[in-house]
N, C-alpha and C positions, 0 to 999 in steps of 0.2 A: 397507203395503209399497210403495215407489216403483216405478213402471214403468221397466223398462230402456230406455236410450236406443236409438232406431232407428239402425241402422248402414247407411249408404248408401255405395255404391261409385260413384265418378265416374271414367269413362274419358274423358279430354280429349285431343283431337287439337289440336296447337298448334305454334307456332314460338317459340323464345326471342326472336326479333326482333320479335314481334307485341305491341305495347303493349296492345291490347284483351285479349290472353290474360292479361297481368298483372292488368288490371282484373278479369277474370273470377275469377282465383285469389283475390284479396282479397275480392271480393264473396261468393264461396262460403264463405270463412272467416267473414265477418260473418253471413251467412244461417244457417250451421249453429249459431252461438251463439243467434241469435234463435229458431230453430225447435227448439232443444234436441235436435239430432241429432249424430251423429258421421259425418263424411264421410271416407272413405278414397279418396284421389285417385291415379290412375295416369295419367302423361303419355305421349302417343304422338306420334311425329315427323311433321312436315310442314315442307316448305321453301317459304317465301315467295319466295326468290330462289336457286333451286337452281344456276343457271348462272353465278354470279359466281365470281371466282377463289377458290381454296381458302383463301388467306390473307386474303381480304376485299378490299374496294375502297373508295375514298373515298366517304363517304355523300352529301355534298352534290353531288358530280359525278354520282353515280349517280341521285340524285333529280332533278337538273336534266335529265338525259337522259330520264328516265321521265315526269316531270310538268311540265316547263318551269321556267324560272328563277324566276319569281315564285311559283309554287305550291310549289316545292321549299323555298325560303327560308321561306315561311309555315309549312309543315308542320314544319320543324325549329326555328324560332325563336319562333313565336307561342305565348305562354303560355296562351292561351285557346282552343286547339283543343278539339273535343268530348272527345277521349280524355284530354287533360290536365285538363280540368275534372272529368270523372268520376274521374280518378285522384286528384286532390286531396281529394275527399270520402272517399277510402279511404287517405289518408296516403301516396299514391304521388307521387314527384317524378320527372319525366322531363326530361332535359337534353340539350343538344347543344352541342358546341364545334367550332371550326374544326379540320379534320384528323381528325375522328372517322371510324372505319372502319365500313362496313357489313359485318358479319361473315358468313362462311359458317358455317352452324350444324351442319354434319355432326359435328364433334368433340363439340359440346355434346349433340347428340341421342344419339350413341353413349355418352357418359358417363352420361347420364340412364338409358338402357336398362341399362347395366352396373350402376349403383347400385341400380336396381329389382331386378335379378336377385340381387345379392349382399346388399344391405342392406334391401330391402323398400320399400313405397310411402311410408312416413313420411319416411324419409331422402331418397328421390327428391323428395318434395314440398319438403323443406327446401332441397335443392340447387336446385330450380327457382326458389325465391324469391331465392336468392343470384344465380343467373344473370340473372334479370330485372333485379335491382338493379345488378349490375356492368355490364350492357350498356346498359340504357335510362336509368339515372340517372348512372352513373359513366363511361360512354363507353369502357369497356374492350373490347378486341378478343377475343371468345370463340373466334376461330379460332386463338388462341395457346395452345399446351398449358400454358405457365407460368401463364397467367391461370386456366385450368381447375383446375390443381393448387391454386392459391390459393383458388379457389371451394370445392373439396373441404374444405379446412381450415376455411373460414368456416362451412360447413354442419355441421361437427362429425363428418365422416365419415373413418374411417381411410384413410390415403393409401397403404398398402402395396399395391404392384402397379399403382397407377393410372398412373404415368408410363410403365411398360412397356405397359399397355393402350392408352394414347393413341398410342404410337409404332407399335403394330401395326395390322393391318387388321381386327381383331376387330369384329364386328357391322356392318361397313360394308354388306355385302349385305343383312343383315336390315333395316337402316334404309332402304336404298334401296327394298327390296320393300314395306315398310310405307308409305313415302311414296307409292309408285306406287298401291297399293291405296287409300289415303286420297284421293289426288287424283282417282281415278275414282269414289269413292263419297260424297264430301261436297262441299258447295257453298261453305263458308266456314269460317274459323277465328276464334275457338275453336269447335270442335264438341264438345258435351258430352253424354254419355250417362249417365244415372243409373239405378241399380237398387238394390233392397233385398231382404231375405228374402221380403217379401210382394209384391214387384213385380219379377218376373224379366224382363219385357218392358221394354226401356230407354225411359225418357222423355227426350226430346232437346230441348236448347236450343242455339242457335247465336248467334254474334256478341255485340253489346253487350246486356247484360241488367242490370237493377237488382238490388240486394240484395233488395228486396221480391219480385221475380220468382222468385228462387231460394228465398226463405223459403216462399212459397206452394207451390212445387213440392215442397219437402222435406216439407211437411205432408201431402202426398198419398201419400208413399211408405211 
């Protein structure tokens, strides 16, 4: 009789704007296959750039102000930055083109929370993959409700009531409060906490991690 697969819960604090968070997501998926475990992922909100305009701002101009002209251009156009190299090993493609917006991620975080509440963690995880793709690869502005409605369809999630939800202020305060708590209690994103039936005390990993690091951790849970 085969042994049932270990079920692991991953609570991940992240931002849709965070390329390392996409790398972590794909790494966890690869590692779960290698370790022969099932990982249920729940995504929690964090804002890398909370104070930008609600509709977003020009990414190159913002990066130039934040990091200087030379560094900004390198971060956006160099195909061999560390995160892009890691990403390619996981079939992740990250792009940038002139005029791309740095999005405010409030709408996206609210939608992720809503989908978790209504449809559960698997669908939330599917939506997160779509959001990473359309923002970091396709350069779409996730501050735009129409873009998020398209993301819902791509993730195979029923769209009934979603437009009305996005137009409302539902979950705004909850997302704000969760971000404030996370900002005070974690040092970097992605911040990942893993538990299982036999391991109720979370095991924590942060930042850039390899597939092997996750695989070894999963074997201990």
